N, CA, C and O atoms as a printed pandas DataFrame, in Angstrom:
     atom_number atom_name residue_name chain_id  residue_number  x_coord  y_coord  z_coord
0              1         N          MET        A               1    0.902   -0.871    0.023
1              2        CA          MET        A               1    0.067   -0.233    0.130
2              3         C          MET        A               1    0.815    0.941    0.167
3              4         O          MET        A               1    0.280    1.846   -0.473
4              5         N          PRO        A               2    2.115    1.305    0.822
5              6        CA          PRO        A               2    2.694    2.771    0.794
6              7         C          PRO        A               2    3.519    2.784   -0.408
7              8         O          PRO        A               2    3.870    3.960   -0.508
8              9         N          THR        A               3    4.089    2.038   -1.503
9             10        CA          THR        A               3    4.048    1.871   -2.366
10            11         C          THR        A               3    2.948    1.985   -3.736
11            12         O          THR        A               3    3.260    2.509   -4.806
12            13         N          GLN        A               4    1.996    1.548   -3.517
13            14        CA          GLN        A               4    0.992    3.137   -4.378
14            15         C          GLN        A               4    0.869    3.847   -4.267
15            16         O          GLN        A               4    0.768    4.601   -5.236
16            17         N          ILE        A               5    0.777    4.222   -3.216
17            18        CA          ILE        A               5    1.194    6.510   -2.475
18            19         C          ILE        A               5    1.746    6.717   -3.254
19            20         O          ILE        A               5    1.392    7.413   -4.206
20            21         N          THR        A               6    3.428    5.862   -3.024
21            22        CA          THR        A               6    4.275    7.069   -3.183
22            23         C          THR        A               6    4.120    7.033   -5.171
23            24         O          THR        A               6    4.580    7.939   -5.867
24            25         N          GLY        A               7    3.625    6.195   -5.560
25            26        CA          GLY        A               7    3.705    6.212   -6.791
26            27         C          GLY        A               7    2.301    6.961   -7.986
27            28         O          GLY        A               7    2.311    7.246   -9.184
28            29         N          LEU        A               8    1.322    7.043   -6.990
29            30        CA          LEU        A               8    0.396    8.664   -7.401
30            31         C          LEU        A               8    0.526    9.391   -7.056
31            32         O          LEU        A               8   -0.287   10.257   -7.379
32            33         N          ILE        A               9    1.871    9.884   -5.872
33            34        CA          ILE        A               9    2.573   11.337   -5.386
34            35         C          ILE        A               9    3.086   11.713   -6.514
35            36         O          ILE        A               9    2.876   12.809   -7.035
36            37         N          LEU        A              10    3.979   10.591   -7.087
37            38        CA          LEU        A              10    4.633   10.688   -8.481
38            39         C          LEU        A              10    4.090   10.987   -9.299
39            40         O          LEU        A              10    4.529   11.974   -9.888
40            41         N          LEU        A              11    3.278   10.569   -9.641
41            42        CA          LEU        A              11    2.176   10.550  -11.244
42            43         C          LEU        A              11    1.776   11.571  -11.362
43            44         O          LEU        A              11    1.836   12.066  -12.487
44            45         N          LEU        A              12    1.078   12.491  -10.046
45            46        CA          LEU        A              12   -0.010   13.596   -9.615
46            47         C          LEU        A              12    0.949   14.163   -9.643
47            48         O          LEU        A              12    0.507   15.027  -10.401
48            49         N          GLY        A              13    2.641   14.685   -9.365
49            50        CA          GLY        A              13    3.959   15.587   -9.123
50            51         C          GLY        A              13    4.556   15.395  -11.279
51            52         O          GLY        A              13    5.295   16.304  -11.658
52            53         N          LEU        A              14    4.277   14.573  -12.089
53            54        CA          LEU        A              14    4.924   14.684  -13.251
54            55         C          LEU        A              14    3.886   14.724  -14.189
55            56         O          LEU        A              14    4.136   14.634  -15.391
56            57         N          MET        A              15    2.482   14.877  -13.663
57            58        CA          MET        A              15    1.547   15.386  -14.120
58            59         C          MET        A              15    1.303   16.875  -14.330
59            60         O          MET        A              15    0.758   16.941  -15.432
60            61         N          LEU        A              16    1.406   17.882  -13.922
61            62        CA          LEU        A              16    2.351   18.975  -13.062
62            63         C          LEU        A              16    2.897   20.010  -13.788
63            64         O          LEU        A              16    2.645   21.161  -14.145
64            65         N          PHE        A              17    3.945   18.953  -13.885
65            66        CA          PHE        A              17    5.044   18.982  -14.048
66            67         C          PHE        A              17    4.969   19.636  -15.779
67            68         O          PHE        A              17    5.141   20.801  -16.139
68            69         N          ALA        A              18    4.596   18.194  -16.776
69            70        CA          ALA        A              18    4.007   18.244  -18.071
70            71         C          ALA        A              18    2.814   19.091  -18.047
71            72         O          ALA        A              18    3.031   20.098  -18.723
72            73         N          LEU        A              19    1.611   19.085  -17.526
73            74        CA          LEU        A              19    0.714   20.600  -17.795
74            75         C          LEU        A              19    0.768   22.383  -17.493
75            76         O          LEU        A              19    0.112   23.376  -17.808
76            77         N          TYR        A              20    2.279   21.966  -16.490
77            78        CA          TYR        A              20    2.949   24.026  -16.457
78            79         C          TYR        A              20    2.895   24.897  -17.685
79            80         O          TYR        A              20    2.638   26.073  -17.429
80            81         N          PRO        A              21    2.941   24.822  -18.009
81            82        CA          PRO        A              21    3.678   25.398  -19.194
82            83         C          PRO        A              21    2.315   25.043  -20.484
83            84         O          PRO        A              21    2.524   25.334  -21.661
84            85         N          LEU        A              22    1.317   24.563  -20.153
85            86        CA          LEU        A              22   -0.092   24.630  -21.063
86            87         C          LEU        A              22   -0.959   25.396  -20.212
87            88         O          LEU        A              22   -1.942   25.968  -20.684
88            89         N          MET        A              23   -0.658   25.453  -18.943
89            90        CA          MET        A              23   -1.444   26.302  -17.927
90            91         C          MET        A              23   -0.911   27.291  -17.402
91            92         O          MET        A              23   -1.427   27.867  -16.444
92            93         N          LYS        A              24    0.296   27.681  -17.981
93            94        CA          LYS        A              24    1.175   29.845  -18.375
94            95         C          LYS        A              24    0.762   30.297  -18.931
95            96         O          LYS        A              24    0.520   31.496  -18.790
96            97         N          LYS        A              25    0.302   29.321  -20.294
97            98        CA          LYS        A              25    0.481   30.392  -22.091
98            99         C          LYS        A              25   -1.027   30.458  -21.645
99           100         O          LYS        A              25   -1.611   30.873  -22.646
100          101         N          ARG        A              26   -2.025   30.242  -20.564
101          102        CA          ARG        A              26   -3.692   30.884  -20.977
102          103         C          ARG        A              26   -4.046   32.020  -19.960
103          104         O          ARG        A              26   -5.083   32.679  -20.026
104          105         N          ARG        A              27   -3.348   32.133  -19.280
105          106        CA          ARG        A              27   -3.502   33.733  -18.365
106          107         C          ARG        A              27   -3.212   34.695  -20.038
107          108         O          ARG        A              27   -2.543   34.441  -21.040
108          109         N          LYS        A              28   -3.938   35.627  -19.711
109          110        CA          LYS        A              28   -3.637   36.850  -20.308
110          111         C          LYS        A              28   -2.774   37.907  -20.073
111          112         O          LYS        A              28   -2.843   38.784  -19.213
112          113         N          SER        A              29   -1.963   37.720  -20.929
113          114        CA          SER        A              29   -1.480   39.362  -20.837
114          115         C          SER        A              29   -1.866   40.449  -21.611
115          116         O          SER        A              29   -2.621   40.700  -22.551
116          117         N          LYS        A              30   -1.136   40.961  -20.932
117          118        CA          LYS        A              30   -1.888   42.562  -20.841
118          119         C          LYS        A              30   -1.058   42.525  -22.664
119          120         O          LYS        A              30   -0.135   41.742  -22.887
120          121         N          PRO        A              31   -1.541   43.390  -23.653
121          122        CA          PRO        A              31   -1.698   43.540  -25.571
122          123         C          PRO        A              31   -0.053   44.809  -25.644
123          124         O          PRO        A              31    0.046   45.930  -25.143
124          125         N          ARG        A              32    0.829   44.135  -26.337
125          126        CA          ARG        A              32    1.613   45.538  -25.951
126          127         C          ARG        A              32    1.695   46.353  -27.110
127          128         O          ARG        A              32    1.676   45.680  -28.141
128          129         N          VAL        A              33    1.807   47.951  -27.337
129          130        CA          VAL        A              33    1.370   48.370  -27.434
130          131         C          VAL        A              33    1.165   48.909  -28.735
131          132         O          VAL        A              33    0.212   49.418  -29.325
132          133         N          ASP        A              34    3.416   48.402  -29.242
133          134        CA          ASP        A              34    4.092   48.883  -30.419
134          135         C          ASP        A              34    4.887   47.923  -29.972
135          136         O          ASP        A              34    5.344   47.983  -28.830
136          137         N          THR        A              35    5.189   46.813  -30.882
137          138        CA          THR        A              35    6.442   45.836  -30.514
138          139         C          THR        A              35    7.578   46.353  -30.234
139          140         O          THR        A              35    8.498   46.173  -29.437
140          141         N          ASP        A              36    7.214   47.252  -31.339
141          142        CA          ASP        A              36    8.591   48.297  -32.434
142          143         C          ASP        A              36    9.683   48.603  -31.457
143          144         O          ASP        A              36   10.807   48.210  -31.144
144          145         N          THR        A              37    8.939   49.350  -31.187
145          146        CA          THR        A              37    9.135   50.527  -30.195
146          147         C          THR        A              37    9.954   49.480  -28.628
147          148         O          THR        A              37   11.124   49.663  -28.292
148          149         N          ARG        A              38    9.220   48.686  -28.070
149          150        CA          ARG        A              38    9.995   48.083  -27.102
150          151         C          ARG        A              38   11.626   48.690  -26.934
151          152         O          ARG        A              38   12.217   49.507  -26.228
152          153         N          ASN        A              39   11.922   47.776  -28.010
153          154        CA          ASN        A              39   13.625   48.672  -27.638
154          155         C          ASN        A              39   14.193   49.439  -27.820
155          156         O          ASN        A              39   15.306   49.356  -27.301
156          157         N          ALA        A              40   13.928   50.645  -28.600
157          158        CA          ALA        A              40   13.972   51.872  -29.471
158          159         C          ALA        A              40   14.752   52.050  -28.621
159          160         O          ALA        A              40   14.954   51.207  -27.747
160          161         N          ASN        A              41   15.428   53.296  -28.687
161          162        CA          ASN        A              41   15.295   54.456  -28.102
162          163         C          ASN        A              41   15.301   55.660  -28.405
163          164         O          ASN        A              41   15.287   56.052  -29.571
164          165         N          TYR        A              42   15.330   56.623  -27.106
165          166        CA          TYR        A              42   14.513   58.474  -28.633
166          167         C          TYR        A              42   15.381   59.135  -28.318
167          168         O          TYR        A              42   16.094   58.657  -27.436
168          169         N          ALA        A              43   15.756   60.526  -28.859
169          170        CA          ALA        A              43   16.278   61.171  -28.425
170          171         C          ALA        A              43   15.525   62.784  -29.838
171          172         O          ALA        A              43   15.028   62.652  -30.956
172          173         N          ILE        A              44   15.795   63.999  -29.055
173          174        CA          ILE        A              44   14.788   65.354  -29.148
174          175         C          ILE        A              44   15.986   65.767  -30.035
175          176         O          ILE        A              44   17.109   66.020  -29.598
176          177         N          ASN        A              45   15.336   65.830  -32.293
177          178        CA          ASN        A              45   17.120   66.068  -32.404
178          179         C          ASN        A              45   17.013   67.486  -32.648
179          180         O          ASN        A              45   16.979   68.057  -31.558
180          181         N          ALA        A              46   16.926   68.548  -33.901
181          182        CA          ALA        A              46   17.295   70.696  -33.073
182          183         C          ALA        A              46   15.806   70.527  -33.771
183          184         O          ALA        A              46   15.197   71.585  -33.612
184          185         N          ASP        A              47   15.322   69.933  -34.210
185          186        CA          ASP        A              47   13.801   70.551  -34.345
186          187         C          ASP        A              47   12.819   70.079  -33.579
187          188         O          ASP        A              47   11.610   69.947  -33.768
188          189         N          GLY        A              48   13.917   69.715  -32.188
189          190        CA          GLY        A              48   12.831   70.158  -31.212
190          191         C          GLY        A              48   11.937   68.315  -31.978
191          192         O          GLY        A              48   11.120   67.895  -31.158
192          193         N          LYS        A              49   12.005   67.739  -32.781
193          194        CA          LYS        A              49   10.625   66.571  -32.660
194          195         C          LYS        A              49   11.066   64.978  -31.770
195          196         O          LYS        A              49   11.882   65.081  -30.854
196          197         N          LEU        A              50   10.704   64.098  -31.978
197          198        CA          LEU        A              50   11.498   62.976  -31.366
198          199         C          LEU        A              50   11.645   62.100  -31.831
199          200         O          LEU        A              50   10.921   61.106  -31.766
200          201         N          GLU        A              51   12.574   62.230  -32.397
201          202        CA          GLU        A              51   13.311   60.234  -33.215
202          203         C          GLU        A              51   13.876   59.466  -32.283
203          204         O          GLU        A              51   14.260   59.472  -31.113
204          205         N          ARG        A              52   13.753   58.575  -33.562
205          206        CA          ARG        A              52   14.327   57.200  -32.484
206          207         C          ARG        A              52   15.365   56.469  -33.602
207          208         O          ARG        A              52   15.287   56.123  -34.780
208          209         N          ILE        A              53   16.712   56.432  -32.182
209          210        CA          ILE        A              53   17.505   55.886  -32.379
210          211         C          ILE        A              53   17.728   54.522  -32.244
211          212         O          ILE        A              53   17.435   53.787  -31.302
212          213         N          ARG        A              54   18.640   54.105  -33.978
213          214        CA          ARG        A              54   19.016   52.117  -33.745
214          215         C          ARG        A              54   20.190   52.100  -34.079
215          216         O          ARG        A              54   20.319   51.965  -35.296
216          217         N          GLY        A              55   21.514   52.213  -33.282
217          218        CA          GLY        A              55   22.597   51.887  -33.381
218          219         C          GLY        A              55   23.550   53.909  -33.771
219          220         O          GLY        A              55   23.856   54.836  -33.021
220          221         N          ASN        A              56   23.622   53.770  -34.728
221          222        CA          ASN        A              56   24.485   55.004  -35.208
222          223         C          ASN        A              56   22.869   55.928  -36.147
223          224         O          ASN        A              56   22.714   57.149  -36.170
224          225         N          SER        A              57   21.936   54.915  -36.782
225          226        CA          SER        A              57   21.286   55.502  -37.073
226          227         C          SER        A              57   19.637   55.916  -36.846
227          228         O          SER        A              57   18.787   55.173  -36.356
228          229         N          PHE        A              58   19.417   57.401  -37.374
229          230        CA          PHE        A              58   18.285   58.130  -37.239
230          231         C          PHE        A              58   16.981   57.641  -38.175
231          232         O          PHE        A              58   16.818   57.904  -39.367
232          233         N          ILE        A              59   16.297   57.036  -37.503
233          234        CA          ILE        A              59   14.432   57.663  -37.675
234          235         C          ILE        A              59   13.891   58.123  -36.957
235          236         O          ILE        A              59   13.518   58.164  -35.785
236          237         N          ASN        A              60   13.875   58.956  -38.932
237          238        CA          ASN        A              60   12.468   60.395  -38.149
238          239         C          ASN        A              60   10.719   59.714  -38.417
239          240         O          ASN        A              60   10.334   58.937  -39.290
240          241         N          ASP        A              61   10.071   60.263  -37.475
241          242        CA          ASP        A              61    9.317   59.470  -37.595
242          243         C          ASP        A              61    7.931   60.850  -37.395
243          244         O          ASP        A              61    6.741   60.541  -37.445
């Protein structure tokens, strides 16, 4: 009997371990507004406009 209980506990643990990633995906995450601006840096240029900087290049918006 004790071996059956241990086996049941191990089985439940294994099932939880296997289903955890699926459960994680179910949670609703906040929608990202703009994925393009996530890892972008901004600077104000000479005209007073906001510009996005990627490396050494300036991109006008």
